[in-house]
N, C-alpha and C positions, 0 to 999 in steps of 0.2 A: 434623449439626455431622461437621468430617471428622471422622477415625481418630486417632486421636494418633499411630502408626507410621509415619505417612507427613509428620510435621512437620519432620522436614530437607527432605524437596522439595517442602513446599507451604505454603499460607498459609489460615489459615480467616481469612476477610475480613467475615464477620457479628459480628464482636466488636469494639470497639476501637474507637479516633478513627476518623471515615469519613476526615476529610483527611490524617493522618497516612498511614495504609494506601493511599491512593491515590497517596501524593506517593513512599514508600517502594516501591510498586511500580513506579509512571509513571517511576523515575529506571532504572533497569535496562534499561529498554524504549529509552529516549529513546534511550541510546546505543547499544541495539544497532539503532534503525533512523538512527544514524547511519552506522553498519556498512554497515548494509544499504544504501542509495545509494552506500556507496563502491563499487561494484563500478559502474552508469552513471557515477559520479563520474570514476572513474578512465580510465573508459575516453575519458568526454568529453574530459579535458583531454589523456592522450594522442594522443588524435585534432584536438585542437585543435591542440596542442603539437608535436607531434614529424611526426607529417602534413601533411596543411592542414586547411586552413577547409573544402575537399568532403568532405573524409574525416569532420569533425565534423558538417557540412548530411547525409550518410549515413546516420549513425550514428543522430540527430537525429531523419530522415524514417520512423525506422521505430519509433518510441518509441508511438505512439501503438497501431494491430495490433497490435504486438504483447502491448501491457500489457491489451488485450484482454481475450487468450486465457490472461494472467499473473491480470488479476482475476476472470476465473472460477474457477478453482481459489483462490484467496485465501479468493472468498466464501466455498466450501463447509467450508474451512477455518476462516474463522470463525462460523461457524455450529455445526462439530463442536464448537469451543470453547467456546460459550457452552451446549449440551445438558452439555458437560461440568462446566460452573459450576454448572450448576443440578443439576444428581445428585450435586456435591461434596459445596456447600453445604448438602444435605437428608440427607447421609452415606451414600449408600447408594451404596458405593465397587464391587457388582457389576455394577451400569450404567455406570459409569464405565470398566469394564474392558470391560461389553460394545459401547458407543462405542468406544473405544480400535481394536479389533480388524474392525469392519465400517469404522468410515474407511479403517485404510489403505488396505481392498481396494478404497474407493467411491473413492477418492483417487487410488492408482494407476492404474484402470483408465480414472476419465474423462481425466488427465494423459497417457496415450498418446496417447487418441485426439483430445483438444484441439492437444495438440504436434504430431502427425503431423500433422494437418489443417494447421496454420502451415506447416509445412515444406512440405507437398506446393502449398500454394496461395499465398506466403511471392511471387514474382515478376509472379503476374497482378496480385496485390491491388494491391504496390506501381507496377505499371505501369499497370493499366487500370483502377482505382478509387483509387486517390491522386493516379495522375498526375503519378509522380514525377519531378524533374526530369532530362532522359534524361542529363547528365554526374555524377549521381551512384549512378542506380539500382541499376548492374551491384553496387559494395558496398554498397550497400542492403535488399538481395536474398541478398545472400553471410552478412552480419550477420544478416537474419531470420532465414533459413533456419536457420541456427546455432545459436540462439539457444533456437530453436524444440525441435530437437534436446535441447534440457537442462531444456528445461518442468518433467520428472518429476522432476528433483532439487530445483525451487525448489517443487513443489506439497507433496513430501514434508516440506519444511524447515519451511514453512507449518504443514502439520499437526500436524505431532510441536511446534512453539511453539506455538502456538492451545489445543491439551492440555494443554501444560504450566503456560501462564497461565491455564486453566480452571481449575485445582487452586491454584493460588497463587504457581508458579514462574518470576518472567521473568528470573531470573539465568543457567542454564543454558542457552539457546539463545543467549546475549550473545556467552557464551566463546567457544561452535563458529565463531558466527557471527565474532569475532573475527581468533579464530584466517583462515580461510577468506579473510578480508578479503587479509590480509599476503600470504595466496598470490596469490590475486585479481592484486595488483600486482606482486608480484616476476615473474607472469607475462605480464601484460601487457609491462613493460617486457621480457620477454625476446626475447619473439614480436614484438615490433613495434618496438625497438630494434637487436638480436641480429642476427634470424630478416630481421629486415624482412616480416613476413608482414603486413601492411596493417592494413585493418578483420578480417581472417577471422581474425590473432592476437588480439583485444580481445575477439570472441566464444568461440574457444575458450576462453580465460583465463576466462571472466567465466561458461561453463558447467562449467568443471570444478571450480572456486571453489563455485559452488551446492552441487553432488554431492555436495562432502566436507562440507561445514557439512552437509546432511542425512546423511548415513552417521554420520556424527560425534556425531549429538545424537539421533538414534533409536540408534543403540547403546551410548549409556550410557545411554538412558532405559529402555530394556530391561534393564541388567547392573544400574544400579542404584539409580531411582527403586522404590520399594515401590507405590505405584499399577501400575509398569506390569509387577507380579508376573504372568503373565497363564499361565492353567490351561489345560486342555484344552480341559475344557469351555465355554471365551470365545469359542475358536477359529469356530465352527458362525456361518454366517451365519443373522443376528437381522435377517426381515425389515421388523417394526415399528420397530426402531432405522434402520435404514438409510432408513425410509419418516421420519422424522423427523430424522435428516440432513438427507435432502434435501430435505425439507420447507423446514426452515430454514436449512441452507446453501445451500440453493436458490432464496431471496427475495435471503440476501445475495448471493449470483453473482447476480441481474438485476441489483438495485442498482448493482452492483462495475461486470458488464457494461455495461448502461444507461449509464453516464459516462467507460466506457474507450470505448463507440460513439460517445457525442460526441466524442470525442477525433480518434477515426478522419475523423469528417465533420470536423472545425476544421481537421485535417491539409490536405484537398481546399484550405481557405480561404490555408493559408497557403502548402501550393508551389505559388498562383499565383503568388507573388513571386519576388525572386529567390534567390541564394544568401541573401546579408547580413540580408536578413529571416528564413529559415529557419534560420543560423547565430542569429543573434539569439537566436528562440526556445526554438531548442533551450539556447542557455545559459543562459536566464532558466529555461524550466521546471525546471533540473539544482538552479538556487539553490532557484526554488518548492518541492522536492519536497525539499530539506531544513526547511524550515519548516514544511511540513506534515505530515512524519514528527514533528514535536515534536509535533504535534496530536495525530497518527493514535495517540501513545505514552500520551497522555492518552482518546483514547474507548477506547483498547483496556483502559486502566487501568479505566476507571468501567464498559466491559461487561463482566472479569471480578467489580469488585465489584457491579455489580445481580446479573449473575448468579446469587449466589452466594446474598446476601439473597434476590436472588425465590426460590431454593430453599427457603430457611428461613423463608420467608414474615415477612420484615421490612422491611415498605412503608416505613414511618417514616425506616430509613437510606438506602431509596432517594435518600429526598427532598433528606433531608442530605448526600448523593453528589450531585449537583445544584449545591448550593449550590455546595458547596465549588472541584467542577469548573469551574464559571463563575467564581468569585474567580479560579480557578488561572490560566484561557484568558485573564480580560485582562488580570493582570500579565504573563503573557508573550507576547500578543499587542501593548502597549505597548509592551515591549523591545523587540521583532522592528521596531516602525515606527520609532521613532527609531535601531536601528542599520539601518534600507537606506537614510533618510532621508539620512544619513551618509558611509555606505560603502556605495552599492550600486556605483560603479563598482568601487573593490578585489574584490567580490565577484567581478567578469565577466572580470577579467582573471584571476583565476585560470583558468577556466577556454578564454580566446584569447589569445592575443599580443595586447599591449599595441599591439602597431603597424594592427593591421585597427580602425583608428581607430572607423569606423561601424559594426561589429557593438559596438562596447564603446562606443560613444555608444547607441544602441539599449536597447543592453541595461541602461545606468543607468538614464535614464528609461523603463525600463518597469518596474524593480525600484521606483520610486517609487511610481508610478502603481499598482501590485498590495498594494504596502505599507499606502496610502490604505483599503483592504479587511480588511486579516486581523482583523479584530473580527467581523462577519458570517461568515469562516471560521469563527474561531473557533467559533462556533455552533453549526454547522455540526457539530464532531464535540463538541462536548459533547451535543448530541439525538443524535445519532447510536449514541455509546457506550449511553447510560442507554436508550435504547427498543429497540435491539439487542440489550443486552444484558439486556433484559426479555422478549423475544422477539418483541417485537412483527412479525407476517406482513405487514404495510398496508405499515409505516414505507420500506422496504428499496424497494418498489414509484416511493410518493411522493415519495421524495427523488429515486430514479435518474432518474425521468420532469422532474421539477421542475430536476435540473440539466443532462437531456440536456438539456431543449426550450431553456432558455438554452443553450448552447451555439450549439445548430444555429442559431435564430433569432440571434441578435444580432451575430455575428462577420463576418457580410457585411453585413450592415446597416449597420453602424459602418465597417466599411472600405473599403462607399461612400462614406461620405461625405466629400467635397472637402479638409473641415478636419482632418478625421484620419487618411483611407485606413491604412496602417498599423501606424499606432496604434490604433487597433480594435483587435485583435488583443487587448492585454492589458486595453484599457477593458473591452469584452464580458465575460472571466473574471470581471473582478473586481462586475461588474450581477454575475450568476454566482450568483458567492456569496453576496450579498445580497437574493437571490430563497434559493436553498437553505437562505441561516442562518434568515431569518424562518420557511420550513416549519416547518425542524426545533422550535424555539421552540412555534410554535404547535402542531406537532402532538401535543409535550411535556404541555401547557395541557387536553387533551384526554382526556375520564375514559375513554372505553369500553375503550382498551388495557389499563386499570387493572383492568379488571372478572376476577375470579376471582384475581390475583396476590397481592394486599395479602390 
C-alpha cells in the first residue's frame, strides 16, 4: 500500500468500491483528453475556416506519419506508468523513484532521436511514400517538420503524466494541459490571422504549447509531489530498471507503432482520392479522436487501477474492474451512437465551412457509419486497459498486429468495390474495430496472462 505522505498527490486504488475509484479517476482524464485533442482540433478548424480547404488537407495528410512517431513515445510512457503503478501498489517507493529518474533519461534520448528522424525525413516520406498530392505537399512538409521538432515536449509531458497517473494523480496533468491549450488557441489565431503565417503558424503554436505543458507539469511535480522527492542516490542509471521499462514500454510502443503504421499505409489509399475526400477524412478523424479519447480515459483508468491491484496481489478486484469498465463503456457507446446519428452534420460543420457541401456530406454520412461500430471500439479499450495494466507483454503485439492487418487489408479492397468507392475508407475502420474488439475480449478470457499475477 502506498505511503500516507503521498495521499494529497496520489490515490490508493487497492481499497474501495472499484467503479467509484475508476470513475473518479477517469473524469479528470476525460477533460484532459479533450484539451489534448484541442491542439489538433484548433489547427483543423483554423486551417479549414481561416486559410482554405487545401490547408486543412495538408494538415490532415501528415497525421498518420506524425502519429507514428508520437505513438512510439506514448507507448514507452504508458509502459513506464504501468511499472510505476505496480511498485506504488505494493508500497515500494524507492523503486518508484528509480523508475522516474531512469525514465526521463530514456524518454529524452528516444524523443530526440525519433523527432530528429521525423524532421529530416518529412519531405521524402510525404512525397515518395505517402504520395501526398502535389498541391498540398509543401505545406504538409512544413507542418510535419516543425511538429517533429517539438516531439520531445510531447514525449516528456506524456511521461510525467503517466507517472502521475500511475500513483493515482489524474488531476495535476489536466491543469497544465488546460493552460497550455488556451495558449495554443491564442497563438494559433495570432500567427494565422494576424501574422498570416498559414500552416507554419499552426505548427509553431502547437509545439510551443506542448513544450509549456511539459515544463509546467515537470516543474510542479518535482517541487510539490512527495513521490518526486528525488535524492542523489536515485539518479544513478539502473540497467535492470531500464530493461524493464524498455521491455514493457517497448511492447506498448510496438503496439502503438503498428497501429500508427497502419494509418500511414491507409493514408496512401486516402491520398489516391481528391482533396475533398482527404479533407472529409481529416475532419471525421478529428471527431473520431474526440470519441476515442474518452474511451482512452477509461482505458488509462483501468490500467492504473489494474496495475496497483496487481502490485498488491488483489486479483479478484481486477475482475471487478473489468466488469465495471464494460458497463461504463456500454453506456458511453450508446450515448455517442445516438448523438452521432442525430447531429453528425453539426460536428462536421465545426471544422469546415458549410459552403463546402461535398465535404460536409461525406463527413456527416461517414460519422454515422463509424458510430454503428462504437461498441466493439469500446471493447478494445476495456481489454487494453486491463491487460496493459497487468503487464501482459503478449497482448500489445497481438492487438497491434490485428489492427494493422485490418487497416491494411480492408481499405483498398472495400474502396475497389463499385458500390462503395471512397465510403470503403470508413467501413474498413468499423470492420477493423470489430476484429480487434473481439481479439481483446478473447485475450482477456485466456488464462496464461494471469499466472503468477493473482
